[in-house]
C-alpha positions as CSV (number, residue, x, y, z in Angstrom):
1,X,0.0,0.0,0.0
2,X,2.9,2.3,0.7
3,X,4.1,2.1,-3.0
4,X,0.7,3.5,-4.2
5,X,1.1,6.5,-1.9
6,X,4.7,7.0,-3.0
7,X,3.8,6.9,-6.7
8,X,0.9,9.2,-6.1
9,X,3.1,11.6,-4.2
10,X,5.6,11.6,-7.1
11,X,3.0,12.2,-9.7
12,X,1.5,15.0,-7.7
13,X,4.9,16.6,-7.2
14,X,5.5,16.4,-11.0
15,X,2.1,18.0,-11.7
16,X,2.7,20.7,-9.1
17,X,6.1,21.7,-10.5
18,X,4.7,21.6,-14.0
19,X,1.8,23.9,-13.0
20,X,4.2,26.3,-11.2
21,X,6.2,26.8,-14.4
22,X,3.1,28.2,-16.3
23,X,2.7,31.8,-17.1
24,X,-0.9,32.1,-15.7
25,X,-0.8,33.1,-12.1
26,X,-3.8,31.0,-11.1
27,X,-2.0,27.9,-12.2
28,X,1.0,28.9,-10.3
29,X,-1.0,29.2,-7.1
30,X,-2.7,25.9,-7.7
31,X,0.7,24.3,-8.4
32,X,1.9,25.5,-5.0
33,X,-1.1,23.9,-3.4
34,X,-0.7,20.6,-5.3
35,X,3.0,20.5,-4.5
36,X,2.3,21.1,-0.8
37,X,-0.3,18.2,-0.7
38,X,2.2,16.0,-2.5
39,X,4.8,16.7,0.2
40,X,2.2,15.9,2.9
41,X,1.4,12.6,1.2
42,X,5.1,11.8,0.9
43,X,5.7,12.4,4.6
44,X,2.7,10.4,5.5
45,X,3.8,7.5,3.3
46,X,7.3,7.6,4.6
47,X,6.0,7.4,8.1
48,X,4.4,4.0,7.7
49,X,0.7,4.8,8.0
50,X,-0.5,1.2,8.0
51,X,-0.4,-0.2,11.5
52,X,-2.7,-2.8,13.0
53,X,-3.0,-1.0,16.4
54,X,-3.6,2.5,17.6
55,X,-0.6,4.7,18.4
56,X,-1.5,4.9,22.1
57,X,-1.5,2.1,24.6
58,X,-2.6,1.7,28.2
59,X,-0.3,1.1,31.2
60,X,1.3,-2.3,31.1
61,X,0.5,-3.0,27.4
62,X,2.8,-2.9,24.5
63,X,2.0,-2.2,20.9
64,X,3.9,-4.4,18.5
65,X,2.6,-3.0,15.2
66,X,1.5,0.5,16.1
67,X,1.0,3.3,13.6
68,X,3.5,6.1,13.8
69,X,1.8,9.2,15.2
70,X,4.5,11.7,14.5
71,X,4.1,12.0,10.7
72,X,0.4,12.2,11.1
73,X,0.7,15.1,13.5
74,X,3.2,16.8,11.2
75,X,0.9,16.4,8.2
76,X,-2.1,17.7,10.1
77,X,-0.1,20.8,11.0
78,X,1.1,21.2,7.5
79,X,-2.4,20.9,6.1
80,X,-3.5,23.9,8.2
81,X,-0.4,26.0,7.3
82,X,-0.8,25.0,3.6
83,X,-4.5,26.1,3.6
84,X,-3.6,29.4,5.1
85,X,-0.8,29.9,2.5
86,X,-3.3,29.0,-0.3
87,X,-5.9,31.5,1.0
88,X,-3.3,34.2,1.3
89,X,-2.0,33.5,-2.3
90,X,-5.5,33.7,-3.6
91,X,-6.1,37.1,-1.9
92,X,-2.8,38.4,-3.4
93,X,-3.9,37.0,-6.8
94,X,-7.2,38.8,-6.5
95,X,-5.6,42.1,-5.6
96,X,-3.1,41.7,-8.5
97,X,-5.9,41.2,-10.9
98,X,-7.8,44.2,-9.5
99,X,-4.7,46.5,-9.8
100,X,-3.2,45.3,-13.1
101,X,-6.1,43.5,-14.8
102,X,-3.8,40.8,-15.9
103,X,-3.1,37.3,-14.6
104,X,-0.1,36.7,-16.7
105,X,3.3,36.6,-15.0
106,X,5.0,38.6,-17.8
107,X,2.4,41.4,-17.6
108,X,2.6,41.7,-13.9
109,X,6.4,41.6,-14.0
110,X,6.4,44.4,-16.5
111,X,4.2,46.6,-14.3
112,X,6.2,46.0,-11.2
113,X,9.5,46.9,-12.9
114,X,8.2,50.4,-13.9
115,X,9.5,53.3,-11.8
116,X,7.3,54.5,-9.0
117,X,5.2,57.6,-9.8
118,X,6.4,61.0,-8.4
119,X,4.4,61.9,-5.3
120,X,4.6,65.6,-5.9
121,X,3.0,65.2,-9.4
122,X,0.1,63.2,-8.0
123,X,-0.8,65.4,-5.0
124,X,-0.1,68.8,-6.4
125,X,2.7,71.2,-5.4
126,X,2.8,72.6,-1.9
127,X,0.4,70.1,-0.3
128,X,1.3,67.3,2.0
129,X,-0.3,63.9,2.1
130,X,-3.1,64.9,4.4
131,X,-4.3,67.6,2.2
132,X,-3.1,70.4,4.5
133,X,-0.4,72.9,3.8
């Protein structure tokens, strides 16, 4: 069963990297999410998730074939962090689309490399940022 998880993690990693190399920003964000889930699956697979007994035991008992709880705890934490990263990346993508109207990496790079506008030209001469002199 572990080999199915390992092959799936490898295929998901390849898909995530392929999506991150695209020019469309939405595919880049989805590629990051897929790659994060592939890493979670790889950690879970490497941690031997198939055990016949629970990871905890009572006093005086010993577990011979217990599931390893550490990878499960790490993956659970990584899922929460990965979801927060995905939501943050979607909000940055939404704001980028609102500001620049383009979801292509070349268009956004071109806009971000332009020099910043002069503040005096935008606000008028002799006025500060608050509108008072």
